[in-house]
N, C-alpha and C positions, 0 to 999 in steps of 0.2 A: 504494499500500500504506500509506504513511504516513497519507494521508487517511482511508482506510478505517478503519485502526487507531484514529485519534484520534477517529473517531466513534463507536465502541463501547467503548473501554477507558476505565477510571476512572482510569488512571495516565498520567503524561507519556509521550508517543510522540516519540522522536528520530530523525531519519534522518541517517546519517552522510553528510557531504559528502565529495567527492573529496580535499579537503585535510586532512580530519579523521583523527587516529590510530585505527586499528581498536581497538575493545574491546568487552568484553562489557558488558551492561546493568547498571546499578547497580539497587540494591534499589528496588523500586517503579517501574520504568521499562520501557518496550518500546523496543528499537532496531531499525531497519529498515536493512538493508545489502545490498550486493551481494557477488558472488564475492570482489571485491579486499578486502573487509572481513574474510573469514574467515582467522583466523590460529590456530595452534596455542597456544592459551590453556591448553589441558588442560581437565578437568571443570569446568564453570563452575556446576553446581548450579542451572541454569535451569529454571523450571517447565515452559516450553514452548520448542521451538526448531521453525520450520516453514520448509521448502523449498518455494518456490512457484513456480509455472510450470516445472517441472523440464523441460519439452518445450524450452526455449530452448537446451540444451545441443546439441541436433542441428543447430542454426544457426550455432554458433560455428565460426570457421575452423581449419583444421588437423587433421589426421589423429589427433591425441591429444586433441582437444577434449572428447570425452565421458568418457575416461578422467581428464582434469584435473577435470571436472564432478563425476564421482562421488567424487575424492578430496576435493574442496572440500565436497561434502554430508556426507561421512562426518566430516571434521573439525567442522563445525557441529553435527551430529547428537550428537557426543562432548560437546559443552557441556551437554547435559540430564543427564548422569550425576551422580550415581547413581540418582536418583529421578525425573527430569523425564520429560517426554513428547516425542515428535517426531511431525510430521505432515508427509506428502509430497504435493504438489498435482501431479498431471500428468493430460493427456489420454489418455495411454496408460499405464495402470497396469501392463500387462504387460512393458513395456520391460525389456529385460535390465538396464540401469543401474538404474532404478527399484526393480527387484526385488531386485537386490544389495544396494541400499541399506536396503530394508526388512528383508530376511532378515540383513544384517549379513555377507554371504558374497559376495565379489567373484568367485568362481569362475564364476558364470553370465554374469556381464558379459565375462569374459576369453575364455570359449568363444565367445560371440556375437560379440565384437570381432574375434577371431581369423578366424572365418568370413566377417565382414563386409569386413575388409580384404583377404583372400585372393580374394574375388569381385570386388573392385575393382582388383586386381593389385598391392596394395600389402601383401604378406604381412608378418606380425609377423616381425621379425629382418631385413628388409631395409633397407638404408640408402637413406632418402628425403631428397631435396633439393628445395628450391624455388629455383630460378634465374631472375632477371630479365636482360633484356637488350633489344638492339634487335630490330626485325623481322626474322625469319628465324633466330633463335636456335636454334629447334627443328632446323633442318638441321645446324647445328654439334654439337648435343647428341646427335642421331640417330647420329652416326659412332661415339658411345661404346657403342651397342647396348644401352641400359637395358633391364630387364626390363619395365618400364612407363614410359610418359611421357604425360601430359596437358597440353595446350598451350592457354593462353588469351592472346589478342592484343587490344589496344586501340590504335588508332593505329599508332605506330612502336614501341610497347612490347610485349614478350612475357614471358609468365611460365611457365615449366615445371615441372611437378611430375614427378620421376622417381624410381624405384626401381632400385636396383642390388643385385647380390650383395655381401654385406659384404666378401669378399676383393678386390673390384674399386675399394674406395675410394681407395687410393693411386693408382692409375692416373688414376681421376676426379680427383682432386686436381690432378695435373700438368697435365691437359688443361684444367681450368678456370683454372688460374694462367695458361696460354698464352692462352686466349681472353680472360681479364682484360686481359692485356699489349696484346692487339689490339683492345680496346675492344668486344668482343663479349659480354661478361658483366659487368653492373653491380652485382648482389647475388647473394649465395649464402645460404641459411639451410638448416640441418639440421633436420628434423623429429623431435620426440622420439619414443620408442618405448614399446611395453607393456613 
């Protein structure tokens, strides 16, 4: 993107490096950055803000990746206020996240996301955890009778993504502490929710 913009722009183009402090472009400058560079700077009065390759959001890990992407895009688009323009480049223009951004109404995204998560067995409101541990971890976790459990193993390591009814979280916590004490659980991460 930096190379392309440098070839057609009549002003300097600066790509933010991973150790640069996120910032809005200065007058007469184009800044190219990624999701980590988007911060709530408020209206930036920028002439143009572009969200490029919005389809990448579908390839990010985690149940809330699309939601985080939409939030980031909305923050970035806000930099064009009050008189600037925004463009979104995506191969699936009718995607619920893209349309929610274009229309400025997240309701379509939330309805689509509720249905998508329910179809996958991870309904909105369910407590969802990613648990890592040794081979066979899924047998230990199956005893907890999760609503849904997906298992991925490589070598002697297993990662389980499971959903529970919210009221079962205290019981789950006690069981996980017991499994960790027996070296059956190495890592537990809670997934964010809508």
